[in-house]
PyMOL CGO cylinders between C-alpha atoms (Angstrom):
from pymol import cmd
from pymol.cgo import CYLINDER

trace = [
    CYLINDER, 34.97, 58.70, 119.54, 35.96, 55.39, 121.10, 0.3, 1, 1, 1, 1, 1, 1,
    CYLINDER, 35.96, 55.39, 121.10, 34.93, 53.38, 118.02, 0.3, 1, 1, 1, 1, 1, 1,
    CYLINDER, 34.93, 53.38, 118.02, 36.98, 55.73, 115.85, 0.3, 1, 1, 1, 1, 1, 1,
    CYLINDER, 36.98, 55.73, 115.85, 40.13, 55.18, 117.95, 0.3, 1, 1, 1, 1, 1, 1,
    CYLINDER, 40.13, 55.18, 117.95, 39.73, 51.36, 117.91, 0.3, 1, 1, 1, 1, 1, 1,
    CYLINDER, 39.73, 51.36, 117.91, 39.35, 51.47, 114.14, 0.3, 1, 1, 1, 1, 1, 1,
    CYLINDER, 39.35, 51.47, 114.14, 42.37, 53.71, 113.94, 0.3, 1, 1, 1, 1, 1, 1,
    CYLINDER, 42.37, 53.71, 113.94, 44.48, 51.34, 116.05, 0.3, 1, 1, 1, 1, 1, 1,
    CYLINDER, 44.48, 51.34, 116.05, 43.37, 48.38, 113.95, 0.3, 1, 1, 1, 1, 1, 1,
    CYLINDER, 43.37, 48.38, 113.95, 44.35, 50.23, 110.76, 0.3, 1, 1, 1, 1, 1, 1,
    CYLINDER, 44.35, 50.23, 110.76, 47.76, 51.14, 112.21, 0.3, 1, 1, 1, 1, 1, 1,
    CYLINDER, 47.76, 51.14, 112.21, 48.52, 47.60, 113.36, 0.3, 1, 1, 1, 1, 1, 1,
    CYLINDER, 48.52, 47.60, 113.36, 47.23, 46.19, 110.07, 0.3, 1, 1, 1, 1, 1, 1,
    CYLINDER, 47.23, 46.19, 110.07, 49.67, 48.33, 108.08, 0.3, 1, 1, 1, 1, 1, 1,
    CYLINDER, 49.67, 48.33, 108.08, 52.62, 47.19, 110.21, 0.3, 1, 1, 1, 1, 1, 1,
    CYLINDER, 52.62, 47.19, 110.21, 51.60, 43.51, 110.32, 0.3, 1, 1, 1, 1, 1, 1,
    CYLINDER, 51.60, 43.51, 110.32, 51.06, 43.42, 106.57, 0.3, 1, 1, 1, 1, 1, 1,
    CYLINDER, 51.06, 43.42, 106.57, 54.50, 45.00, 106.06, 0.3, 1, 1, 1, 1, 1, 1,
    CYLINDER, 54.50, 45.00, 106.06, 56.15, 42.47, 108.41, 0.3, 1, 1, 1, 1, 1, 1,
    CYLINDER, 56.15, 42.47, 108.41, 54.48, 39.58, 106.60, 0.3, 1, 1, 1, 1, 1, 1,
    CYLINDER, 54.48, 39.58, 106.60, 55.65, 40.88, 103.22, 0.3, 1, 1, 1, 1, 1, 1,
    CYLINDER, 55.65, 40.88, 103.22, 59.22, 41.44, 104.44, 0.3, 1, 1, 1, 1, 1, 1,
    CYLINDER, 59.22, 41.44, 104.44, 59.30, 37.88, 105.81, 0.3, 1, 1, 1, 1, 1, 1,
    CYLINDER, 59.30, 37.88, 105.81, 58.24, 36.67, 102.36, 0.3, 1, 1, 1, 1, 1, 1,
    CYLINDER, 58.24, 36.67, 102.36, 61.13, 38.59, 100.79, 0.3, 1, 1, 1, 1, 1, 1,
    CYLINDER, 61.13, 38.59, 100.79, 63.61, 36.96, 103.19, 0.3, 1, 1, 1, 1, 1, 1,
    CYLINDER, 63.61, 36.96, 103.19, 62.16, 33.50, 102.46, 0.3, 1, 1, 1, 1, 1, 1,
    CYLINDER, 62.16, 33.50, 102.46, 62.32, 34.11, 98.70, 0.3, 1, 1, 1, 1, 1, 1,
    CYLINDER, 62.32, 34.11, 98.70, 65.96, 35.18, 99.02, 0.3, 1, 1, 1, 1, 1, 1,
    CYLINDER, 65.96, 35.18, 99.02, 66.80, 31.98, 100.92, 0.3, 1, 1, 1, 1, 1, 1,
    CYLINDER, 66.80, 31.98, 100.92, 64.96, 29.81, 98.40, 0.3, 1, 1, 1, 1, 1, 1,
    CYLINDER, 64.96, 29.81, 98.40, 66.63, 31.40, 95.41, 0.3, 1, 1, 1, 1, 1, 1,
    CYLINDER, 66.63, 31.40, 95.41, 70.12, 31.22, 96.90, 0.3, 1, 1, 1, 1, 1, 1,
    CYLINDER, 70.12, 31.22, 96.90, 69.60, 27.59, 97.97, 0.3, 1, 1, 1, 1, 1, 1,
    CYLINDER, 69.60, 27.59, 97.97, 69.50, 26.66, 94.28, 0.3, 1, 1, 1, 1, 1, 1,
    CYLINDER, 69.50, 26.66, 94.28, 72.90, 28.21, 93.57, 0.3, 1, 1, 1, 1, 1, 1,
    CYLINDER, 72.90, 28.21, 93.57, 75.62, 25.60, 93.24, 0.3, 1, 1, 1, 1, 1, 1,
    CYLINDER, 75.62, 25.60, 93.24, 78.44, 25.43, 95.76, 0.3, 1, 1, 1, 1, 1, 1,
    CYLINDER, 78.44, 25.43, 95.76, 81.17, 22.87, 96.43, 0.3, 1, 1, 1, 1, 1, 1,
    CYLINDER, 81.17, 22.87, 96.43, 78.81, 21.05, 98.77, 0.3, 1, 1, 1, 1, 1, 1,
    CYLINDER, 78.81, 21.05, 98.77, 75.95, 19.03, 97.31, 0.3, 1, 1, 1, 1, 1, 1,
    CYLINDER, 75.95, 19.03, 97.31, 72.44, 19.87, 98.43, 0.3, 1, 1, 1, 1, 1, 1,
    CYLINDER, 72.44, 19.87, 98.43, 69.02, 18.61, 97.35, 0.3, 1, 1, 1, 1, 1, 1,
    CYLINDER, 69.02, 18.61, 97.35, 67.91, 22.23, 96.80, 0.3, 1, 1, 1, 1, 1, 1,
    CYLINDER, 67.91, 22.23, 96.80, 70.32, 22.37, 93.88, 0.3, 1, 1, 1, 1, 1, 1,
    CYLINDER, 70.32, 22.37, 93.88, 68.18, 20.05, 91.74, 0.3, 1, 1, 1, 1, 1, 1,
    CYLINDER, 68.18, 20.05, 91.74, 64.78, 19.67, 93.41, 0.3, 1, 1, 1, 1, 1, 1,
    CYLINDER, 64.78, 19.67, 93.41, 63.08, 22.43, 91.40, 0.3, 1, 1, 1, 1, 1, 1,
    CYLINDER, 63.08, 22.43, 91.40, 64.46, 21.45, 87.98, 0.3, 1, 1, 1, 1, 1, 1,
    CYLINDER, 64.46, 21.45, 87.98, 61.44, 21.09, 85.68, 0.3, 1, 1, 1, 1, 1, 1,
    CYLINDER, 61.44, 21.09, 85.68, 61.07, 17.64, 84.13, 0.3, 1, 1, 1, 1, 1, 1,
    CYLINDER, 61.07, 17.64, 84.13, 58.78, 16.68, 81.23, 0.3, 1, 1, 1, 1, 1, 1,
    CYLINDER, 58.78, 16.68, 81.23, 56.71, 13.95, 82.89, 0.3, 1, 1, 1, 1, 1, 1,
    CYLINDER, 56.71, 13.95, 82.89, 53.72, 12.68, 80.91, 0.3, 1, 1, 1, 1, 1, 1,
    CYLINDER, 53.72, 12.68, 80.91, 53.62, 15.93, 78.91, 0.3, 1, 1, 1, 1, 1, 1,
    CYLINDER, 53.62, 15.93, 78.91, 53.61, 18.12, 82.02, 0.3, 1, 1, 1, 1, 1, 1,
    CYLINDER, 53.61, 18.12, 82.02, 56.45, 20.18, 83.48, 0.3, 1, 1, 1, 1, 1, 1,
    CYLINDER, 56.45, 20.18, 83.48, 56.85, 19.06, 87.09, 0.3, 1, 1, 1, 1, 1, 1,
    CYLINDER, 56.85, 19.06, 87.09, 59.60, 19.75, 89.64, 0.3, 1, 1, 1, 1, 1, 1,
    CYLINDER, 59.60, 19.75, 89.64, 62.05, 16.88, 90.10, 0.3, 1, 1, 1, 1, 1, 1,
    CYLINDER, 62.05, 16.88, 90.10, 61.14, 16.61, 93.81, 0.3, 1, 1, 1, 1, 1, 1,
    CYLINDER, 61.14, 16.61, 93.81, 57.63, 15.45, 92.82, 0.3, 1, 1, 1, 1, 1, 1,
    CYLINDER, 57.63, 15.45, 92.82, 58.77, 12.37, 90.92, 0.3, 1, 1, 1, 1, 1, 1,
    CYLINDER, 58.77, 12.37, 90.92, 61.54, 11.02, 93.13, 0.3, 1, 1, 1, 1, 1, 1,
    CYLINDER, 61.54, 11.02, 93.13, 63.45, 11.29, 96.38, 0.3, 1, 1, 1, 1, 1, 1,
    CYLINDER, 63.45, 11.29, 96.38, 66.68, 13.29, 96.44, 0.3, 1, 1, 1, 1, 1, 1,
    CYLINDER, 66.68, 13.29, 96.44, 69.57, 12.53, 98.77, 0.3, 1, 1, 1, 1, 1, 1,
    CYLINDER, 69.57, 12.53, 98.77, 73.14, 13.63, 99.30, 0.3, 1, 1, 1, 1, 1, 1,
    CYLINDER, 73.14, 13.63, 99.30, 76.22, 11.44, 99.70, 0.3, 1, 1, 1, 1, 1, 1,
    CYLINDER, 76.22, 11.44, 99.70, 79.25, 13.45, 100.89, 0.3, 1, 1, 1, 1, 1, 1,
    CYLINDER, 79.25, 13.45, 100.89, 81.58, 14.74, 99.71, 0.3, 1, 1, 1, 1, 1, 1,
    CYLINDER, 81.58, 14.74, 99.71, 80.15, 15.61, 96.25, 0.3, 1, 1, 1, 1, 1, 1,
    CYLINDER, 80.15, 15.61, 96.25, 77.36, 13.30, 95.15, 0.3, 1, 1, 1, 1, 1, 1,
    CYLINDER, 77.36, 13.30, 95.15, 73.62, 13.80, 94.77, 0.3, 1, 1, 1, 1, 1, 1,
    CYLINDER, 73.62, 13.80, 94.77, 71.50, 10.73, 94.17, 0.3, 1, 1, 1, 1, 1, 1,
    CYLINDER, 71.50, 10.73, 94.17, 67.94, 10.74, 92.91, 0.3, 1, 1, 1, 1, 1, 1,
    CYLINDER, 67.94, 10.74, 92.91, 65.72, 7.69, 93.27, 0.3, 1, 1, 1, 1, 1, 1,
    CYLINDER, 65.72, 7.69, 93.27, 62.82, 7.94, 90.85, 0.3, 1, 1, 1, 1, 1, 1,
    CYLINDER, 62.82, 7.94, 90.85, 59.50, 6.35, 91.65, 0.3, 1, 1, 1, 1, 1, 1,
    CYLINDER, 59.50, 6.35, 91.65, 58.75, 5.70, 87.97, 0.3, 1, 1, 1, 1, 1, 1,
    CYLINDER, 58.75, 5.70, 87.97, 61.40, 3.99, 85.83, 0.3, 1, 1, 1, 1, 1, 1,
    CYLINDER, 61.40, 3.99, 85.83, 59.95, 5.58, 82.66, 0.3, 1, 1, 1, 1, 1, 1,
    CYLINDER, 59.95, 5.58, 82.66, 60.96, 9.05, 83.90, 0.3, 1, 1, 1, 1, 1, 1,
    CYLINDER, 60.96, 9.05, 83.90, 64.72, 8.33, 83.94, 0.3, 1, 1, 1, 1, 1, 1,
    CYLINDER, 64.72, 8.33, 83.94, 65.48, 9.65, 80.44, 0.3, 1, 1, 1, 1, 1, 1,
    CYLINDER, 65.48, 9.65, 80.44, 63.38, 12.81, 80.96, 0.3, 1, 1, 1, 1, 1, 1,
    CYLINDER, 63.38, 12.81, 80.96, 65.15, 13.54, 84.26, 0.3, 1, 1, 1, 1, 1, 1,
    CYLINDER, 65.15, 13.54, 84.26, 68.61, 13.05, 82.76, 0.3, 1, 1, 1, 1, 1, 1,
    CYLINDER, 68.61, 13.05, 82.76, 67.72, 15.36, 79.86, 0.3, 1, 1, 1, 1, 1, 1,
    CYLINDER, 67.72, 15.36, 79.86, 66.39, 18.03, 82.26, 0.3, 1, 1, 1, 1, 1, 1,
    CYLINDER, 66.39, 18.03, 82.26, 69.50, 17.86, 84.46, 0.3, 1, 1, 1, 1, 1, 1,
    CYLINDER, 69.50, 17.86, 84.46, 71.97, 17.97, 81.58, 0.3, 1, 1, 1, 1, 1, 1,
    CYLINDER, 71.97, 17.97, 81.58, 70.20, 20.91, 79.90, 0.3, 1, 1, 1, 1, 1, 1,
    CYLINDER, 70.20, 20.91, 79.90, 69.96, 22.91, 83.14, 0.3, 1, 1, 1, 1, 1, 1,
    CYLINDER, 69.96, 22.91, 83.14, 72.41, 25.70, 83.87, 0.3, 1, 1, 1, 1, 1, 1,
    CYLINDER, 72.41, 25.70, 83.87, 74.18, 23.56, 86.49, 0.3, 1, 1, 1, 1, 1, 1,
    CYLINDER, 74.18, 23.56, 86.49, 76.51, 21.89, 84.00, 0.3, 1, 1, 1, 1, 1, 1,
    CYLINDER, 76.51, 21.89, 84.00, 76.21, 18.44, 85.59, 0.3, 1, 1, 1, 1, 1, 1,
    CYLINDER, 76.21, 18.44, 85.59, 76.28, 15.05, 83.92, 0.3, 1, 1, 1, 1, 1, 1,
    CYLINDER, 76.28, 15.05, 83.92, 74.28, 12.13, 85.24, 0.3, 1, 1, 1, 1, 1, 1,
    CYLINDER, 74.28, 12.13, 85.24, 75.03, 8.41, 85.70, 0.3, 1, 1, 1, 1, 1, 1,
    CYLINDER, 75.03, 8.41, 85.70, 72.20, 5.93, 85.98, 0.3, 1, 1, 1, 1, 1, 1,
    CYLINDER, 72.20, 5.93, 85.98, 71.76, 2.63, 87.76, 0.3, 1, 1, 1, 1, 1, 1,
    CYLINDER, 71.76, 2.63, 87.76, 68.21, 1.45, 87.11, 0.3, 1, 1, 1, 1, 1, 1,
    CYLINDER, 68.21, 1.45, 87.11, 65.89, 4.05, 88.60, 0.3, 1, 1, 1, 1, 1, 1,
    CYLINDER, 65.89, 4.05, 88.60, 68.72, 5.74, 90.55, 0.3, 1, 1, 1, 1, 1, 1,
    CYLINDER, 68.72, 5.74, 90.55, 70.51, 8.73, 89.06, 0.3, 1, 1, 1, 1, 1, 1,
    CYLINDER, 70.51, 8.73, 89.06, 73.84, 9.88, 90.48, 0.3, 1, 1, 1, 1, 1, 1,
    CYLINDER, 73.84, 9.88, 90.48, 75.26, 13.36, 89.98, 0.3, 1, 1, 1, 1, 1, 1,
    CYLINDER, 75.26, 13.36, 89.98, 78.87, 14.17, 90.86, 0.3, 1, 1, 1, 1, 1, 1,
    CYLINDER, 78.87, 14.17, 90.86, 79.72, 17.80, 91.54, 0.3, 1, 1, 1, 1, 1, 1,
    CYLINDER, 79.72, 17.80, 91.54, 83.20, 18.64, 90.31, 0.3, 1, 1, 1, 1, 1, 1,
    CYLINDER, 83.20, 18.64, 90.31, 85.42, 21.02, 92.29, 0.3, 1, 1, 1, 1, 1, 1,
    CYLINDER, 85.42, 21.02, 92.29, 84.64, 24.67, 91.48, 0.3, 1, 1, 1, 1, 1, 1,
    CYLINDER, 84.64, 24.67, 91.48, 87.38, 26.67, 89.78, 0.3, 1, 1, 1, 1, 1, 1,
    CYLINDER, 87.38, 26.67, 89.78, 88.43, 30.03, 91.19, 0.3, 1, 1, 1, 1, 1, 1,
    CYLINDER, 88.43, 30.03, 91.19, 86.81, 31.85, 88.25, 0.3, 1, 1, 1, 1, 1, 1,
    CYLINDER, 86.81, 31.85, 88.25, 83.55, 29.93, 88.68, 0.3, 1, 1, 1, 1, 1, 1,
    CYLINDER, 83.55, 29.93, 88.68, 83.48, 30.77, 92.41, 0.3, 1, 1, 1, 1, 1, 1,
    CYLINDER, 83.48, 30.77, 92.41, 83.88, 34.47, 91.63, 0.3, 1, 1, 1, 1, 1, 1,
    CYLINDER, 83.88, 34.47, 91.63, 81.15, 34.25, 89.01, 0.3, 1, 1, 1, 1, 1, 1,
    CYLINDER, 81.15, 34.25, 89.01, 78.79, 32.56, 91.50, 0.3, 1, 1, 1, 1, 1, 1,
    CYLINDER, 78.79, 32.56, 91.50, 79.55, 35.17, 94.16, 0.3, 1, 1, 1, 1, 1, 1,
    CYLINDER, 79.55, 35.17, 94.16, 78.71, 37.96, 91.68, 0.3, 1, 1, 1, 1, 1, 1,
    CYLINDER, 78.71, 37.96, 91.68, 75.50, 36.11, 90.81, 0.3, 1, 1, 1, 1, 1, 1,
    CYLINDER, 75.50, 36.11, 90.81, 74.34, 35.73, 94.44, 0.3, 1, 1, 1, 1, 1, 1,
    CYLINDER, 74.34, 35.73, 94.44, 75.12, 39.40, 95.13, 0.3, 1, 1, 1, 1, 1, 1,
    CYLINDER, 75.12, 39.40, 95.13, 72.99, 40.33, 92.12, 0.3, 1, 1, 1, 1, 1, 1,
    CYLINDER, 72.99, 40.33, 92.12, 70.14, 38.12, 93.36, 0.3, 1, 1, 1, 1, 1, 1,
    CYLINDER, 70.14, 38.12, 93.36, 70.35, 39.69, 96.82, 0.3, 1, 1, 1, 1, 1, 1,
    CYLINDER, 70.35, 39.69, 96.82, 70.34, 43.20, 95.34, 0.3, 1, 1, 1, 1, 1, 1,
    CYLINDER, 70.34, 43.20, 95.34, 67.14, 42.37, 93.41, 0.3, 1, 1, 1, 1, 1, 1,
    CYLINDER, 67.14, 42.37, 93.41, 65.48, 41.35, 96.69, 0.3, 1, 1, 1, 1, 1, 1,
    CYLINDER, 65.48, 41.35, 96.69, 66.72, 44.51, 98.40, 0.3, 1, 1, 1, 1, 1, 1,
    CYLINDER, 66.72, 44.51, 98.40, 65.15, 46.55, 95.60, 0.3, 1, 1, 1, 1, 1, 1,
    CYLINDER, 65.15, 46.55, 95.60, 61.84, 44.72, 96.20, 0.3, 1, 1, 1, 1, 1, 1,
    CYLINDER, 61.84, 44.72, 96.20, 62.17, 45.57, 99.89, 0.3, 1, 1, 1, 1, 1, 1,
    CYLINDER, 62.17, 45.57, 99.89, 62.76, 49.27, 99.15, 0.3, 1, 1, 1, 1, 1, 1,
    CYLINDER, 62.76, 49.27, 99.15, 59.71, 49.34, 96.84, 0.3, 1, 1, 1, 1, 1, 1,
    CYLINDER, 59.71, 49.34, 96.84, 57.64, 47.66, 99.53, 0.3, 1, 1, 1, 1, 1, 1,
    CYLINDER, 57.64, 47.66, 99.53, 58.84, 50.20, 102.13, 0.3, 1, 1, 1, 1, 1, 1,
    CYLINDER, 58.84, 50.20, 102.13, 57.98, 53.08, 99.79, 0.3, 1, 1, 1, 1, 1, 1,
    CYLINDER, 57.98, 53.08, 99.79, 54.50, 51.68, 99.09, 0.3, 1, 1, 1, 1, 1, 1,
    CYLINDER, 54.50, 51.68, 99.09, 53.84, 51.23, 102.81, 0.3, 1, 1, 1, 1, 1, 1,
    CYLINDER, 53.84, 51.23, 102.81, 54.98, 54.78, 103.52, 0.3, 1, 1, 1, 1, 1, 1,
    CYLINDER, 54.98, 54.78, 103.52, 52.59, 56.00, 100.81, 0.3, 1, 1, 1, 1, 1, 1,
    CYLINDER, 52.59, 56.00, 100.81, 49.73, 54.16, 102.56, 0.3, 1, 1, 1, 1, 1, 1,
    CYLINDER, 49.73, 54.16, 102.56, 50.70, 55.84, 105.82, 0.3, 1, 1, 1, 1, 1, 1,
    CYLINDER, 50.70, 55.84, 105.82, 50.84, 59.25, 104.14, 0.3, 1, 1, 1, 1, 1, 1,
    CYLINDER, 50.84, 59.25, 104.14, 47.45, 58.62, 102.52, 0.3, 1, 1, 1, 1, 1, 1,
    CYLINDER, 47.45, 58.62, 102.52, 45.96, 57.76, 105.94, 0.3, 1, 1, 1, 1, 1, 1,
    CYLINDER, 45.96, 57.76, 105.94, 47.48, 60.95, 107.33, 0.3, 1, 1, 1, 1, 1, 1,
    CYLINDER, 47.48, 60.95, 107.33, 46.13, 63.05, 104.45, 0.3, 1, 1, 1, 1, 1, 1,
    CYLINDER, 46.13, 63.05, 104.45, 42.62, 61.67, 105.00, 0.3, 1, 1, 1, 1, 1, 1,
    CYLINDER, 42.62, 61.67, 105.00, 42.88, 62.55, 108.72, 0.3, 1, 1, 1, 1, 1, 1,
    CYLINDER, 42.88, 62.55, 108.72, 42.88, 58.92, 109.86, 0.3, 1, 1, 1, 1, 1, 1,
    CYLINDER, 42.88, 58.92, 109.86, 46.26, 59.50, 111.54, 0.3, 1, 1, 1, 1, 1, 1,
    CYLINDER, 46.26, 59.50, 111.54, 47.72, 62.44, 113.36, 0.3, 1, 1, 1, 1, 1, 1,
    CYLINDER, 47.72, 62.44, 113.36, 51.30, 63.57, 112.79, 0.3, 1, 1, 1, 1, 1, 1,
    CYLINDER, 51.30, 63.57, 112.79, 52.74, 61.66, 115.77, 0.3, 1, 1, 1, 1, 1, 1,
    CYLINDER, 52.74, 61.66, 115.77, 51.10, 58.43, 114.64, 0.3, 1, 1, 1, 1, 1, 1,
    CYLINDER, 51.10, 58.43, 114.64, 52.37, 58.97, 111.09, 0.3, 1, 1, 1, 1, 1, 1,
    CYLINDER, 52.37, 58.97, 111.09, 55.96, 59.40, 112.29, 0.3, 1, 1, 1, 1, 1, 1,
    CYLINDER, 55.96, 59.40, 112.29, 55.67, 56.44, 114.66, 0.3, 1, 1, 1, 1, 1, 1,
    CYLINDER, 55.67, 56.44, 114.66, 54.42, 54.19, 111.85, 0.3, 1, 1, 1, 1, 1, 1,
    CYLINDER, 54.42, 54.19, 111.85, 57.11, 55.35, 109.45, 0.3, 1, 1, 1, 1, 1, 1,
    CYLINDER, 57.11, 55.35, 109.45, 59.71, 54.74, 112.16, 0.3, 1, 1, 1, 1, 1, 1,
    CYLINDER, 59.71, 54.74, 112.16, 58.41, 51.18, 112.68, 0.3, 1, 1, 1, 1, 1, 1,
    CYLINDER, 58.41, 51.18, 112.68, 58.50, 50.57, 108.93, 0.3, 1, 1, 1, 1, 1, 1,
    CYLINDER, 58.50, 50.57, 108.93, 62.12, 51.74, 108.79, 0.3, 1, 1, 1, 1, 1, 1,
    CYLINDER, 62.12, 51.74, 108.79, 63.09, 49.53, 111.77, 0.3, 1, 1, 1, 1, 1, 1,
    CYLINDER, 63.09, 49.53, 111.77, 61.54, 46.50, 110.06, 0.3, 1, 1, 1, 1, 1, 1,
    CYLINDER, 61.54, 46.50, 110.06, 63.29, 47.43, 106.81, 0.3, 1, 1, 1, 1, 1, 1,
    CYLINDER, 63.29, 47.43, 106.81, 66.65, 47.62, 108.60, 0.3, 1, 1, 1, 1, 1, 1,
    CYLINDER, 66.65, 47.62, 108.60, 66.04, 44.26, 110.32, 0.3, 1, 1, 1, 1, 1, 1,
    CYLINDER, 66.04, 44.26, 110.32, 65.10, 42.63, 107.00, 0.3, 1, 1, 1, 1, 1, 1,
    CYLINDER, 65.10, 42.63, 107.00, 68.22, 44.06, 105.34, 0.3, 1, 1, 1, 1, 1, 1,
    CYLINDER, 68.22, 44.06, 105.34, 70.31, 42.57, 108.17, 0.3, 1, 1, 1, 1, 1, 1,
    CYLINDER, 70.31, 42.57, 108.17, 68.64, 39.18, 107.67, 0.3, 1, 1, 1, 1, 1, 1,
    CYLINDER, 68.64, 39.18, 107.67, 69.30, 39.32, 103.93, 0.3, 1, 1, 1, 1, 1, 1,
    CYLINDER, 69.30, 39.32, 103.93, 72.94, 40.31, 104.57, 0.3, 1, 1, 1, 1, 1, 1,
    CYLINDER, 72.94, 40.31, 104.57, 73.41, 37.28, 106.88, 0.3, 1, 1, 1, 1, 1, 1,
    CYLINDER, 73.41, 37.28, 106.88, 71.99, 34.99, 104.18, 0.3, 1, 1, 1, 1, 1, 1,
    CYLINDER, 71.99, 34.99, 104.18, 74.38, 36.52, 101.63, 0.3, 1, 1, 1, 1, 1, 1,
    CYLINDER, 74.38, 36.52, 101.63, 77.41, 36.17, 103.92, 0.3, 1, 1, 1, 1, 1, 1,
    CYLINDER, 77.41, 36.17, 103.92, 76.59, 32.51, 104.61, 0.3, 1, 1, 1, 1, 1, 1,
    CYLINDER, 76.59, 32.51, 104.61, 76.19, 31.75, 100.89, 0.3, 1, 1, 1, 1, 1, 1,
    CYLINDER, 76.19, 31.75, 100.89, 79.42, 33.54, 99.92, 0.3, 1, 1, 1, 1, 1, 1,
    CYLINDER, 79.42, 33.54, 99.92, 81.26, 31.60, 102.63, 0.3, 1, 1, 1, 1, 1, 1,
    CYLINDER, 81.26, 31.60, 102.63, 79.72, 28.34, 101.36, 0.3, 1, 1, 1, 1, 1, 1,
    CYLINDER, 79.72, 28.34, 101.36, 80.80, 29.11, 97.78, 0.3, 1, 1, 1, 1, 1, 1,
    CYLINDER, 80.80, 29.11, 97.78, 84.31, 30.07, 98.91, 0.3, 1, 1, 1, 1, 1, 1,
    CYLINDER, 84.31, 30.07, 98.91, 84.97, 26.79, 100.78, 0.3, 1, 1, 1, 1, 1, 1,
]
cmd.load_cgo(trace, "trace")
């Protein structure tokens, strides 16, 4: 009987810990994706993941040079290989950012123009859409976890009190994750609006 209860406790804590880990991954993915959305302020995250054709391989820009920011609206990229300059410029200019590049040897400078009111509204709609996609992933994850709990209950691994306690913990974690995502969204909307 004792071995059964230890196994049961391990299964219960495993379900919750796995859910917490997966919700943390959703929050991190939301932050990463929103970091690449252009605002009035320059940030290295805006360009670091642009794929560049480098010796016939698609590599992120951050792997072939260092990226820095010069306020108020300049990003500079110092490439470690002079032969990559034309590939980087092509990748930047064909990206969805709409930026043009100036070169000075192996240094590329990008100037971010002021965002128009229409563009700001468009970006805000875009980030809200991105956040909603991550919230949908969270809801699916919550539903899948609740199905695991129900399956454990149906196979008599959990009693009714344990089932409700686990589902309550899952909902609390879901609410906390939604709050974290909402804070990320608010910060990004504020950044775009400046």
